[in-house]
N, C-alpha and C positions, 0 to 999 in steps of 0.2 A: 342559347333563350334567344326566343325570336319574339317580335312585338305582334300585336294584335294583326297587323297588316300583314304579317306573312315575312317582313325581312328581318334580318338581325338588328338587334336593339344597341345604341352606343355604346353599353356596355360590354358587349361581345365582339365589337367590331375590331378591337387589339387582339383578340384571340384568333378570331377569322384570318388577318392579315398574317397574322404568324405563322398559323395553320398553310394558309396559301401558299407563303415562302418556302417553307419546308415542303409541301408538295411540288414546288417548281424543282426543288434539290432532287428529291427521290424520283423524278420522272426522267432525270440524264438527258434530256432533250436539249439540243444546242438552243431551240428558239427561249426554253426556260431558262438558261443559263444568261442570254441576252437581256431578259428581261430583270432579273436577278444583278446583272451587273448595271442597268440602266438603274433600279432602284437603289444600289450602293452609291452610286456616283451622282445620284437628284438630290438635291436640296429643293427642287420643285415641287410643290405641293401637288403639280398635277400628276406626276407619276403614281402617285399615291393616291389621288383621286380616281385614276383610270383601274387601279388594283379595288379599291373599295367598291367601285360601279361593277366591277365582275363579280365582286361576290356577292353583288345585291344589295350592299349596302347605301350605295350613292354617296354622298358625301355629308352623310350625318355624323354625328361626335363631336370631341371637344375639336378637334382640328384635322386639317387633311393633310400632314404632314407624316412620316414616317410614325407608326407605334411598334415598329420592331427594332430592337437596337440594333446596330452596325455590325455586332458580333456574331449576329445571329444569320444577317446575311452574309457576313464574310464566310460562315461557317457553311451555309446553304449553300453557297457558290464554289465551294470546296468540295463538296459532296457530291453536288452535279457534275463536276468535271471527273470525281473518281468514279460515277457510277456509268459514266457515259463511255469511261475506259474499259472496266471491269465487270458491267452488268450488276443488277440490283442483288442479287443471290451471293456474289462474290464480294460485294461491299459488304454485306452483313455477317457472313462467314470472317471477314478481315477484322469486324469490329469485336467479337469475342474475344475473353482471354485465353 
């Protein structure tokens, strides 16, 4: 959902933050891993504010701290490392029963 101004509404910012974290994971890129680590280690609102700015949400919303559970960030970091090693296609092949 977007606001009339064209940016994400405060209600969708947590979802966008989660999807941004998942996108960083799926990239398998080392710089994405660095950003995930900084988000994981950071209790500073500024790290999350920069992510929200990158998403076009600015610092709107209930607060500028993490809206993504630490478990999601940990799993995203693990997936990023696995994708960097194996590639995305092999990552998905390995996730099937």
